[in-house]
Each structure stands twice: as C-alpha cells, then as structure tokens.
N, CA and C of each residue as an Amber inpcrd file, in Angstrom:
protein
   201
 -18.9550000   7.5710000   3.3380000 -18.0480000   7.4170000   2.2130000
 -16.6100000   7.2740000   2.6960000 -16.2110000   8.1240000   3.6520000
 -14.8530000   8.0960000   4.1780000 -14.5510000   6.7450000   4.8210000
 -15.4760000   6.2200000   5.5980000 -15.2700000   4.9270000   6.2530000
 -15.1520000   3.7890000   5.2410000 -15.9310000   3.8570000   4.1800000
 -15.8460000   2.8310000   3.1370000 -14.4840000   2.8510000   2.4540000
 -13.9760000   4.0360000   2.1660000 -12.6650000   4.1700000   1.5330000
 -11.5590000   3.6970000   2.4700000 -11.6930000   3.9750000   3.7540000
 -10.7000000   3.5130000   4.7240000 -10.6840000   1.9870000   4.7780000
 -11.8560000   1.3850000   4.7800000 -11.9360000  -0.0750000   4.8020000
 -11.3970000  -0.6690000   3.5070000 -11.6980000  -0.0300000   2.3880000
 -11.1730000  -0.4970000   1.1030000  -9.6460000  -0.4600000   1.1220000
  -9.0720000   0.5990000   1.7010000  -7.6170000   0.7090000   1.7980000
  -7.0550000  -0.4160000   2.6680000  -7.6600000  -0.6480000   3.8030000
  -7.1530000  -1.6640000   4.7350000  -7.1890000  -3.0680000   4.1360000
  -8.1300000  -3.3120000   3.2480000  -8.2480000  -4.6480000   2.6590000
  -7.5980000  -4.7460000   1.2730000  -6.9640000  -3.6890000   0.8100000
  -6.3590000  -3.6740000  -0.5190000  -5.2170000  -4.6780000  -0.6170000
  -5.2730000  -5.5200000  -1.6330000  -4.2150000  -6.4690000  -1.9500000
  -3.9670000  -6.4090000  -3.4500000  -2.7660000  -6.7200000  -3.8470000
  -2.3880000  -6.6370000  -5.2490000  -3.1760000  -7.6210000  -6.1150000
  -3.2960000  -8.8440000  -5.6620000  -4.0420000  -9.8370000  -6.4300000
  -3.5280000  -9.9530000  -7.8520000  -4.4040000  -9.8000000  -8.8250000
  -4.0210000  -9.9310000 -10.2320000  -3.6520000  -8.5900000 -10.8750000
  -3.6060000  -7.5310000 -10.0700000  -3.2220000  -6.2180000 -10.6000000
  -1.7290000  -6.1810000 -10.9160000  -1.3490000  -5.3070000 -11.8210000
   0.0790000  -5.0550000 -12.0160000   0.5510000  -4.1880000 -10.8550000
   1.8520000  -4.0870000 -10.6870000   2.3850000  -3.2310000  -9.6280000
   1.9370000  -1.7860000  -9.8510000   1.9450000  -1.3380000 -11.0970000
   1.5290000   0.0340000 -11.4130000   0.0550000   0.2590000 -11.0570000
  -0.7920000  -0.6930000 -11.3860000  -2.2190000  -0.5720000 -11.0530000
  -2.4290000  -0.5660000  -9.5440000  -1.7370000  -1.4790000  -8.8560000
  -1.8360000  -1.5460000  -7.3980000  -1.3580000  -0.2360000  -6.7820000
  -0.2520000   0.2910000  -7.2780000   0.2900000   1.5570000  -6.7800000
  -0.7100000   2.6950000  -6.9600000  -1.3130000   2.7720000  -8.1310000
  -2.2770000   3.8460000  -8.4020000  -3.4770000   3.7810000  -7.4440000
  -4.0110000   2.5990000  -7.2470000  -5.1500000   2.4420000  -6.3330000
  -4.7130000   2.7500000  -4.9090000  -3.5440000   2.2700000  -4.5190000
  -3.0030000   2.5390000  -3.1880000  -2.9070000   4.0440000  -2.9580000
  -2.3590000   4.7660000  -3.9170000  -2.2050000   6.2180000  -3.7910000
  -3.5550000   6.9330000  -3.7110000  -4.5430000   6.4420000  -4.4340000
  -5.8720000   7.0490000  -4.3800000  -6.5030000   6.8660000  -3.0060000
  -6.3300000   5.6780000  -2.4380000  -6.9920000   5.3510000  -1.1790000
  -6.2350000   5.8390000   0.0540000  -4.9330000   5.9830000  -0.0380000
  -4.1410000   6.3710000   1.1300000  -4.5450000   7.7560000   1.6480000
  -5.1190000   8.5630000   0.7900000  -5.5750000   9.9030000   1.2030000
  -6.6370000   9.8460000   2.2900000  -7.3660000   8.7500000   2.3420000
  -8.4690000   8.6200000   3.2940000  -8.0320000   8.0460000   4.6400000
  -6.7480000   7.7700000   4.8040000  -6.2890000   7.0370000   5.9860000
  -5.1830000   7.7670000   6.7450000  -5.3360000   9.0350000   6.9650000
  -4.2970000   9.7930000   7.6570000  -3.9680000   9.1990000   9.0250000
  -4.9270000   8.5920000   9.6990000  -4.6750000   8.0080000  11.0130000
  -3.8450000   6.7330000  10.9340000  -3.9460000   6.0020000   9.8280000
  -3.1950000   4.7570000   9.6650000  -1.7890000   4.9930000   9.1220000
  -1.6000000   6.0930000   8.4130000  -0.3310000   6.3640000   7.7510000
   0.2260000   7.6820000   8.2860000   1.0570000   7.5770000   9.3010000
   1.5980000   8.7720000   9.9420000   2.8570000   9.2860000   9.2600000
   3.6290000   8.3730000   8.6520000   4.8730000   8.8010000   8.0080000
   5.1790000   7.8850000   6.8260000   6.2890000   8.1700000   6.1730000
   6.6570000   7.4270000   4.9750000   6.9240000   5.9530000   5.2680000
   7.4750000   5.6670000   6.4300000   7.7380000   4.2690000   6.7990000
   6.4330000   3.4830000   6.8970000   5.3870000   4.0960000   7.4570000
   4.0720000   3.4500000   7.5210000   3.5480000   3.1730000   6.1140000
   3.7010000   4.1480000   5.2420000   3.2150000   4.0190000   3.8730000
   3.9320000   2.8680000   3.1600000   5.2490000   2.7970000   3.3120000
   6.0050000   1.7110000   2.6910000   5.5720000   0.3580000   3.2400000
   5.4080000   0.2770000   4.5520000   5.0130000  -0.9810000   5.1850000
   3.6460000  -1.4490000   4.6710000   2.6900000  -0.5540000   4.6040000
   1.3490000  -0.9250000   4.1590000   1.3230000  -1.2820000   2.6770000
   2.1310000  -0.6000000   1.8690000   2.2200000  -0.9340000   0.4480000
   2.7760000  -2.3470000   0.2900000   3.8530000  -2.6400000   0.9940000
   4.4780000  -3.9590000   0.9090000   3.5290000  -5.0570000   1.3960000
   2.7640000  -4.7580000   2.4090000   1.8260000  -5.7260000   2.9850000
   0.8160000  -6.2130000   1.9440000   0.4550000  -5.3670000   0.9990000
  -0.5340000  -5.7310000  -0.0100000   0.0240000  -6.4420000  -1.2230000
   1.3450000  -6.4670000  -1.3590000   1.9600000  -7.1630000  -2.4910000
   1.8730000  -8.6670000  -2.2920000   1.9060000  -9.4150000  -3.4010000
   1.9390000 -10.8580000  -3.2090000   3.3310000 -11.2770000  -2.7590000
   3.4040000 -12.4270000  -2.1340000   4.5650000 -12.8460000  -1.3600000
   5.8910000 -12.7660000  -2.1250000   5.9250000 -13.2650000  -3.3570000
   7.1760000 -13.2850000  -4.1220000   7.7020000 -11.8730000  -4.3580000
   6.8100000 -10.9530000  -4.6780000   7.2390000  -9.5590000  -4.8760000
   7.6960000  -8.9400000  -3.5670000   7.0070000  -9.2540000  -2.5060000
   7.3820000  -8.7330000  -1.1970000   8.8140000  -9.1410000  -0.8560000
   9.1760000 -10.3750000  -1.1720000  10.5400000 -10.8410000  -0.9130000
  11.5570000 -10.0620000  -1.7400000  11.2340000  -9.8250000  -3.0050000
  12.1510000  -9.0800000  -3.8740000  12.3170000  -7.6400000  -3.3980000
  11.2150000  -6.9880000  -3.0590000  11.2780000  -5.6000000  -2.6060000
  11.9140000  -5.4670000  -1.2250000  11.7740000  -6.5030000  -0.4000000
  12.3190000  -6.4430000   0.9610000  13.8350000  -6.3330000   0.9550000
  14.4630000  -6.8070000  -0.0970000  15.9260000  -6.7220000  -0.2020000
  16.4040000  -5.2950000  -0.4430000  15.5100000  -4.4740000  -0.9530000
  15.8530000  -3.0850000  -1.2560000  15.4020000  -2.1750000  -0.1080000
  16.1950000  -1.1770000   0.1720000  15.7720000  -0.1890000   1.1500000
  15.5810000   1.1400000   0.4250000  14.4550000   1.7590000   0.7020000
  14.1350000   3.0220000   0.0650000  13.8290000   4.0480000   1.1450000
  14.5430000   5.1650000   1.1310000  14.3130000   6.1650000   2.1780000
  12.9450000   6.8180000   2.1140000  12.3520000   6.8770000   0.9220000
  11.0230000   7.4860000   0.7820000  10.1660000   6.6320000  -0.1320000
   8.8600000   6.7800000   0.0150000   7.9210000   6.0440000  -0.8080000
   7.9510000   6.6410000  -2.1950000
C-alpha cells in the first residue's frame, strides 16, 4: 500500500483538477513520501512540478518562504 501511494504521489499532475483539488490530493499523498520530501523547499518544488505550465509560470514569479 505504501509503495502504491508513493508512486501515485510521484506521478501526480494537476490535469483537469482545480488548484484546491490538486492541493488536497497532494497533501494526502505527501505523507507517504518522507524520503522524497525532506524540507519545505522540496515540497514546494514537487507541488509546482505537478501544476500545468501556465500556472507554474504564474506561481514561479512569487516566492513563498513556506508551503
């Protein structure tokens, strides 16, 4: 079960989800990936990686000290 959740997290993309839906799923799955997410910067990077390109560009202009 743990390995399946880790793989689901690694392949998570926003797709047709809203940002809120994507965020909720991301938060549910990130619990299973302590080895992939060591700090807040890792968490932000992985969240951004799953957003679609246009949103990623908009969010990249902003800097946030914490997730």
